[in-house]
GUDRENDREN-827214 format. One record per residue (C-alpha): x, z, y; residue in one letter. Coordinates in Angstrom, 2 decimals, padded with zeros to 5 digits, always signed. Layout:
BEGIN
R	px	pz	py	code
R	X	Z	Y	A
...
END
This chain:
BEGIN
R	px	pz	py	code
R	+195.95	-002.72	+163.37	M
R	+193.86	-005.24	+161.46	T
R	+192.04	-005.01	+158.15	G
R	+191.29	-001.75	+156.32	P
R	+192.80	+001.24	+158.10	R
R	+194.08	+004.28	+156.27	R
R	+195.05	+007.58	+157.90	L
R	+197.21	+010.20	+156.18	L
R	+195.97	+013.52	+157.63	A
R	+198.33	+016.46	+157.08	I
R	+197.78	+020.20	+157.46	N
R	+198.71	+023.32	+155.51	N
R	+195.09	+024.24	+154.77	Y
R	+192.17	+022.01	+153.84	F
R	+189.35	+024.33	+154.83	Y
R	+188.06	+025.83	+158.09	R
R	+190.45	+028.73	+158.44	R
R	+191.14	+028.73	+162.19	G
R	+191.22	+026.61	+165.31	G
R	+193.89	+024.18	+164.10	A
R	+192.03	+023.61	+160.84	E
R	+188.79	+022.93	+162.72	S
R	+190.53	+020.32	+164.88	V
R	+192.13	+018.81	+161.75	F
R	+188.86	+018.57	+159.80	L
R	+186.87	+017.33	+162.80	D
R	+189.56	+014.67	+163.28	H
R	+189.05	+013.56	+159.67	I
R	+185.27	+013.39	+160.13	D
R	+185.58	+011.38	+163.34	L
R	+187.85	+008.75	+161.82	F
R	+185.87	+008.57	+158.59	T
R	+182.76	+007.89	+160.67	A
R	+184.67	+005.10	+162.45	A
R	+185.36	+003.36	+159.14	G
R	+188.82	+004.67	+158.38	W
R	+189.85	+005.70	+154.90	D
R	+191.32	+009.17	+155.40	V
R	+193.72	+010.66	+152.86	V
R	+194.39	+014.41	+153.23	P
R	+197.66	+016.13	+152.32	F
R	+197.65	+019.92	+152.24	A
R	+198.49	+023.00	+150.19	M
R	+196.50	+023.89	+147.11	Q
R	+194.11	+026.74	+147.84	H
R	+190.92	+028.08	+146.21	P
R	+188.96	+027.64	+149.46	A
R	+189.94	+023.98	+149.94	N
R	+187.30	+021.31	+150.33	L
R	+187.08	+018.87	+147.41	P
R	+189.20	+015.72	+147.63	S
R	+190.13	+012.98	+145.17	P
R	+193.68	+013.31	+146.50	W
R	+194.06	+017.05	+145.81	S
R	+196.31	+016.38	+142.81	G
R	+199.01	+015.47	+145.34	H
R	+198.72	+018.75	+147.27	F
R	+201.70	+021.13	+147.23	V
R	+201.65	+024.41	+145.32	S
R	+200.14	+027.41	+147.04	E
R	+202.47	+029.85	+148.75	I
R	+201.05	+033.34	+149.13	E
R	+203.15	+035.49	+151.45	Y
R	+203.73	+039.10	+150.53	G
R	+202.98	+038.53	+146.85	G
R	+206.42	+037.49	+145.64	A
R	+208.11	+039.95	+143.28	D
R	+211.83	+040.10	+142.74	G
R	+214.74	+038.92	+144.83	S
R	+215.07	+035.57	+143.02	F
R	+211.40	+034.72	+143.57	T
R	+211.63	+035.73	+147.22	K
R	+214.77	+033.63	+147.70	A
R	+213.07	+030.58	+146.16	R
R	+210.07	+031.11	+148.39	Q
R	+212.28	+031.41	+151.48	A
R	+214.03	+028.16	+150.59	A
R	+210.66	+026.44	+150.15	K
R	+209.49	+027.72	+153.53	I
R	+212.53	+026.17	+155.20	I
R	+212.62	+022.87	+153.32	F
R	+210.14	+022.08	+150.57	S
R	+211.55	+019.63	+148.04	L
R	+208.20	+019.70	+146.25	E
R	+206.32	+018.60	+149.37	A
R	+208.86	+015.84	+150.00	R
R	+208.51	+014.58	+146.42	R
R	+204.73	+014.72	+146.43	K
R	+204.27	+012.96	+149.75	I
R	+206.54	+010.15	+148.60	R
R	+204.30	+009.67	+145.56	A
R	+201.22	+009.81	+147.76	L
R	+202.62	+007.23	+150.19	I
R	+203.33	+004.93	+147.26	G
R	+199.75	+005.17	+146.07	Q
R	+197.84	+005.36	+149.38	A
R	+199.95	+003.15	+151.67	R
R	+198.72	+004.67	+154.97	P
R	+198.86	+002.83	+158.28	N
R	+199.67	+006.01	+160.18	V
R	+200.22	+009.71	+159.45	A
R	+198.92	+012.51	+161.67	H
R	+200.27	+016.02	+161.09	A
R	+198.86	+019.27	+162.42	H
R	+200.30	+022.60	+161.19	N
R	+202.91	+022.19	+158.45	V
R	+205.24	+025.14	+159.05	Y
R	+206.17	+027.37	+156.13	H
R	+203.78	+025.92	+153.55	H
R	+204.32	+022.15	+153.53	I
R	+207.39	+022.26	+155.83	S
R	+208.65	+019.35	+157.96	P
R	+210.72	+018.12	+154.98	S
R	+207.96	+015.52	+154.60	I
R	+208.68	+013.97	+157.99	F
R	+211.94	+012.29	+157.01	S
R	+210.22	+010.93	+153.89	A
R	+207.49	+009.40	+156.05	L
R	+210.15	+007.95	+158.35	K
R	+212.06	+006.46	+155.42	A
R	+208.88	+004.81	+154.15	E
R	+208.16	+003.32	+157.57	G
R	+204.94	+005.27	+158.18	V
R	+204.33	+005.89	+161.92	P
R	+204.01	+009.64	+162.52	L
R	+202.06	+011.66	+165.08	V
R	+201.91	+015.46	+165.29	M
R	+199.51	+017.61	+167.30	T
R	+201.25	+020.62	+168.88	A
R	+198.78	+023.42	+168.24	H
R	+201.50	+025.89	+169.26	D
R	+205.02	+025.85	+170.73	L
R	+206.97	+026.05	+167.43	K
R	+208.98	+022.89	+168.10	I
R	+210.44	+024.62	+171.17	A
R	+210.19	+028.35	+170.39	C
R	+211.24	+029.55	+166.91	P
R	+208.58	+032.29	+167.13	A
R	+205.75	+029.82	+167.96	Y
R	+204.23	+031.50	+171.00	K
R	+207.00	+032.12	+173.57	M
R	+205.97	+035.73	+173.13	L
R	+208.17	+038.70	+172.28	S
R	+206.89	+042.26	+171.83	H
R	+203.76	+041.55	+173.83	G
R	+205.41	+039.78	+176.77	S
R	+205.92	+036.11	+177.59	V
R	+209.46	+035.15	+176.58	C
R	+211.52	+032.01	+177.18	E
R	+214.95	+033.37	+176.18	R
R	+215.48	+030.58	+173.63	C
R	+215.34	+027.87	+176.32	H
R	+218.44	+025.68	+176.28	G
R	+219.07	+026.14	+172.57	G
R	+219.72	+029.89	+172.67	R
R	+217.66	+030.39	+169.53	I
R	+219.76	+033.35	+168.36	H
R	+217.48	+035.42	+170.59	N
R	+214.70	+035.28	+168.02	V
R	+216.84	+037.46	+165.74	L
R	+218.54	+039.46	+168.48	L
R	+215.17	+040.62	+169.80	H
R	+213.36	+040.58	+166.43	R
R	+210.59	+038.46	+167.93	C
R	+208.68	+037.86	+164.68	V
R	+206.81	+040.92	+163.42	K
R	+209.58	+043.11	+164.90	D
R	+211.46	+042.41	+161.68	S
R	+215.14	+041.50	+161.42	A
R	+214.53	+039.94	+158.00	M
R	+211.60	+037.76	+159.04	V
R	+213.16	+036.85	+162.39	S
R	+216.39	+035.96	+160.60	G
R	+214.49	+033.67	+158.22	L
R	+212.81	+031.98	+161.19	V
R	+216.21	+031.54	+162.87	L
R	+217.61	+029.96	+159.70	M
R	+214.56	+027.71	+159.44	E
R	+215.01	+026.54	+163.03	T
R	+218.74	+025.89	+162.57	L
R	+218.10	+023.76	+159.48	V
R	+215.24	+021.81	+161.00	H
R	+217.14	+021.07	+164.20	R
R	+220.38	+020.14	+162.45	S
R	+218.46	+017.65	+160.28	L
R	+216.42	+016.33	+163.22	G
R	+213.20	+016.91	+161.29	L
R	+211.12	+016.77	+164.46	Y
R	+213.14	+014.95	+167.09	R
R	+214.25	+012.08	+164.85	D
R	+211.00	+011.52	+162.97	T
R	+208.01	+012.02	+165.28	L
R	+206.87	+008.85	+167.03	D
R	+204.50	+010.79	+169.26	R
R	+203.49	+014.36	+169.96	L
R	+199.97	+015.23	+171.07	I
R	+199.59	+018.15	+173.47	A
R	+195.97	+019.36	+173.75	P
R	+196.78	+020.89	+177.15	S
R	+198.76	+019.55	+180.08	R
R	+200.47	+022.92	+180.18	F
R	+201.91	+022.43	+176.67	Y
R	+202.96	+018.89	+177.55	R
R	+204.82	+020.08	+180.65	D
R	+206.34	+023.06	+178.82	K
R	+207.70	+020.90	+176.00	L
R	+209.17	+018.48	+178.52	I
R	+210.81	+021.40	+180.34	A
R	+212.33	+022.44	+177.00	W
R	+213.90	+019.02	+176.48	G
R	+211.31	+016.81	+174.84	W
R	+211.06	+013.19	+176.02	D
R	+208.00	+012.82	+178.27	A
R	+207.43	+009.31	+176.95	G
R	+206.81	+010.67	+173.45	R
R	+204.19	+013.25	+174.43	I
R	+200.53	+012.36	+175.02	A
R	+197.98	+014.74	+176.48	H
R	+194.79	+014.44	+174.41	I
R	+192.34	+017.31	+174.95	P
R	+190.37	+018.85	+172.12	N
R	+186.76	+017.72	+171.81	C
R	+183.32	+019.13	+171.17	I
R	+180.00	+017.54	+170.28	D
R	+177.54	+019.26	+172.59	I
R	+174.60	+017.81	+170.65	S
R	+175.26	+020.49	+168.06	G
R	+174.74	+023.28	+170.60	F
R	+171.47	+024.22	+172.27	A
R	+171.80	+025.68	+175.79	P
R	+170.84	+029.35	+175.75	A
R	+167.72	+030.45	+177.63	T
R	+167.75	+034.24	+177.24	D
R	+170.39	+036.36	+178.95	E
R	+171.48	+039.86	+178.02	G
R	+173.38	+042.43	+180.07	A
R	+176.84	+042.18	+178.52	Y
R	+180.05	+040.17	+178.53	F
R	+181.56	+038.88	+175.30	V
R	+185.03	+038.18	+173.90	Y
R	+185.17	+036.05	+170.74	A
R	+188.37	+035.64	+168.79	G
R	+191.17	+037.42	+167.02	R
R	+191.79	+041.03	+168.01	L
R	+195.53	+040.60	+168.58	A
R	+197.95	+042.10	+171.17	P
R	+198.58	+038.86	+173.06	E
R	+194.87	+038.36	+173.75	K
R	+194.87	+040.86	+176.63	G
R	+192.13	+043.01	+175.14	L
R	+193.55	+046.35	+176.31	A
R	+193.40	+044.93	+179.83	T
R	+189.83	+043.78	+179.20	L
R	+188.73	+047.23	+177.99	L
R	+190.23	+048.86	+181.07	R
R	+188.52	+046.27	+183.29	A
R	+185.16	+046.79	+181.58	A
R	+185.48	+050.54	+182.18	A
R	+186.41	+050.01	+185.83	L
R	+183.54	+047.56	+186.33	A
R	+181.09	+049.67	+184.33	R
R	+180.03	+046.59	+182.41	Q
R	+178.99	+046.42	+178.76	K
R	+181.37	+044.46	+176.54	L
R	+181.01	+043.04	+173.02	V
R	+184.11	+042.08	+171.02	L
R	+183.40	+039.57	+168.24	A
R	+186.18	+039.17	+165.71	G
R	+188.68	+041.13	+163.69	T
R	+192.43	+041.61	+163.78	G
R	+195.36	+044.01	+163.79	P
R	+194.43	+045.57	+167.15	E
R	+190.96	+046.74	+166.15	E
R	+191.75	+050.40	+165.43	S
R	+193.86	+050.70	+168.59	R
R	+191.14	+049.06	+170.69	L
R	+188.53	+051.45	+169.33	R
R	+190.73	+054.36	+170.45	R
R	+191.33	+052.80	+173.86	L
R	+187.61	+052.24	+174.38	A
R	+187.11	+055.97	+173.98	G
R	+190.10	+056.84	+176.15	D
R	+188.94	+054.54	+178.96	F
R	+185.28	+055.43	+178.66	G
R	+184.40	+051.77	+178.21	A
R	+180.99	+050.66	+176.92	D
R	+182.23	+048.46	+174.07	V
R	+180.60	+047.25	+170.86	S
R	+182.65	+045.81	+167.99	F
R	+180.64	+043.05	+166.33	A
R	+183.24	+042.13	+163.70	G
R	+183.41	+038.69	+162.14	H
R	+180.24	+036.67	+162.74	L
R	+178.97	+033.46	+161.23	G
R	+178.59	+030.45	+163.52	K
R	+174.84	+030.86	+164.25	P
R	+175.23	+034.57	+165.01	E
R	+178.28	+033.98	+167.18	L
R	+176.56	+031.21	+169.14	Q
R	+173.59	+033.48	+169.74	R
R	+175.84	+036.31	+170.90	L
R	+177.72	+034.08	+173.35	I
R	+174.54	+032.33	+174.46	G
R	+172.92	+035.60	+175.53	E
R	+176.03	+036.97	+177.28	A
R	+176.59	+036.97	+181.03	L
R	+179.82	+035.09	+180.32	A
R	+182.59	+034.58	+177.78	L
R	+185.79	+036.39	+178.79	V
R	+189.21	+035.11	+177.71	L
R	+191.81	+037.56	+179.15	P
R	+194.88	+036.24	+177.31	S
R	+198.39	+037.31	+178.24	E
R	+200.32	+034.57	+176.42	W
R	+200.59	+030.80	+176.73	Y
R	+197.23	+029.78	+175.27	E
R	+197.03	+026.09	+174.50	N
R	+193.50	+024.67	+174.85	A
R	+191.00	+027.19	+173.48	P
R	+188.04	+025.54	+171.80	V
R	+186.09	+028.77	+172.43	S
R	+185.87	+027.80	+176.11	I
R	+184.40	+024.39	+175.24	L
R	+181.92	+026.06	+172.89	E
R	+180.80	+028.52	+175.58	A
R	+180.16	+025.64	+177.97	Y
R	+178.29	+023.73	+175.25	A
R	+175.98	+026.75	+174.93	I
R	+175.56	+026.78	+178.72	G
R	+177.54	+029.93	+179.50	R
R	+180.21	+030.42	+182.21	P
R	+183.75	+031.60	+181.37	V
R	+186.06	+034.17	+182.95	I
R	+189.59	+033.15	+182.03	G
R	+193.12	+034.35	+182.69	A
R	+195.32	+032.04	+184.76	D
R	+197.89	+031.49	+182.00	I
R	+198.82	+028.61	+179.71	G
R	+196.20	+025.91	+179.38	G
R	+193.23	+028.12	+180.30	I
R	+193.17	+027.14	+184.03	P
R	+192.71	+023.50	+183.00	E
R	+189.41	+024.45	+181.36	L
R	+187.94	+026.79	+183.99	V
R	+186.91	+025.32	+187.33	A
R	+187.07	+028.47	+189.48	D
R	+183.73	+029.11	+191.15	G
R	+182.09	+026.14	+189.43	E
R	+182.12	+026.74	+185.67	T
R	+183.40	+030.32	+185.79	G
R	+186.12	+032.45	+187.37	L
R	+189.91	+032.58	+187.04	L
R	+191.77	+035.89	+187.19	V
R	+195.40	+036.95	+187.12	E
R	+196.57	+037.57	+183.56	A
R	+197.20	+041.25	+182.85	G
R	+195.50	+042.45	+186.04	N
R	+192.76	+044.90	+184.99	A
R	+191.57	+045.53	+188.55	A
R	+191.28	+041.82	+189.28	G
R	+189.43	+041.23	+186.02	L
R	+187.08	+044.13	+186.84	A
R	+186.30	+042.51	+190.19	E
R	+185.47	+039.25	+188.44	A
R	+183.17	+041.02	+185.97	L
R	+181.33	+042.76	+188.82	V
R	+181.10	+039.56	+190.87	A
R	+179.69	+037.48	+188.02	L
R	+177.25	+040.22	+186.98	A
R	+176.01	+040.46	+190.58	A
R	+175.02	+036.79	+190.72	L
R	+171.40	+035.87	+190.12	P
R	+170.75	+034.49	+186.61	P
R	+170.11	+031.05	+188.10	T
R	+173.65	+030.97	+189.53	A
R	+175.22	+031.86	+186.17	R
R	+172.99	+029.28	+184.48	A
R	+174.16	+026.67	+186.99	A
R	+177.81	+027.46	+186.17	M
R	+177.07	+027.12	+182.46	G
R	+175.20	+023.88	+183.01	A
R	+178.11	+022.48	+185.03	A
R	+180.45	+023.39	+182.16	G
R	+178.18	+021.75	+179.60	R
R	+177.95	+018.55	+181.65	A
R	+181.73	+018.51	+182.11	W
R	+182.63	+018.88	+178.43	V
R	+179.94	+016.40	+177.47	G
R	+181.54	+013.89	+179.82	R
R	+185.29	+014.55	+179.43	E
R	+185.70	+016.29	+176.07	F
R	+183.37	+014.28	+173.87	S
R	+184.29	+013.22	+170.31	P
R	+184.15	+009.57	+171.41	D
R	+186.69	+010.26	+174.16	Q
R	+188.99	+012.06	+171.71	Y
R	+188.78	+009.28	+169.13	R
R	+189.38	+006.54	+171.70	E
R	+192.45	+008.31	+173.13	R
R	+193.86	+008.92	+169.66	T
R	+193.16	+005.36	+168.54	L
R	+195.01	+004.04	+171.58	N
R	+197.96	+006.23	+170.63	L
R	+197.95	+004.94	+167.05	Y
R	+197.79	+001.35	+168.29	E
R	+200.83	+001.97	+170.49	A
R	+203.06	+003.01	+167.56	I
R	+201.74	+000.83	+164.71	C
END
């Protein structure tokens, strides 16, 4: 690409709502700093960051607030294929004339209806796979708390048969219809020039589910360690930071903490909180619930922990929380599932344990707690050096730029 470069950056939300939004907004900042003119395209929302392009954003969809069958039917149709989003992105393309478009999460709010419009206008298109939606209708290859690959080979009727989404026939049926429409129109396979997989695990899984290996690039997430000061004080507890959800393996973690007789702090909120509070009492675990914390408070909590624990029992992609723990100089105990093993060098930056194995996790907690503080500090320092070297913003931008150059 020569001359002024313009990136069309696409995501449902234009504020820091979760991990995907953080990657999306950091991506914008990185390319803006490199001299690119970045044009966002998102959904209108009161929490959005200001943008001169917000007049092109699609109308807000608020789930659960629709009244009446007609309104709900219109909303369902918009979730599957948004004519408004398609119309608005065409107008935006005409005004902005981007060199390349990079999509993140578009499901349900913007919808992939925009992809064929981008293709028709000749705009090269990249999408980062923050989840497994393009393979699994229910996003996570997870059904009722267990890893599930029943839809492999096109058997997507299983999402409704097993009510994989919210254990609801209605919602699972809508997701099935959405998937049928998107696949019949080729809204992903026929429009995406490249997919970015933040983990090698996701890259390999998508290939196993039929995606062309030549169209998938592995580009890890990044972190700027200069924004994190290595912790110096150490407390006598382990910490989990994230959503309190069933697939995160937190019941296993509570049982392990009780077996290991180690203090545990859970930072975050979610649908499992009341159940976890009951389980903590049932197991006799020493657990504190810290709730939602701001970034400085969360960094302090992780920085003073013996280690961050990520006991997931689903196919995690590439958790930024691991990179952040290393940036603060703390080791990580991670489950050997999904992309987590790629980010934990067993015995060097932390410990790997079998997912769902409370006894094995308890052994890891005891083993790490028994090390001298200097040994844990050395693990954290090794993690910080590693992410500073291999997961830097400069590395991420260079890899992504190379990908853009290949398709433009």
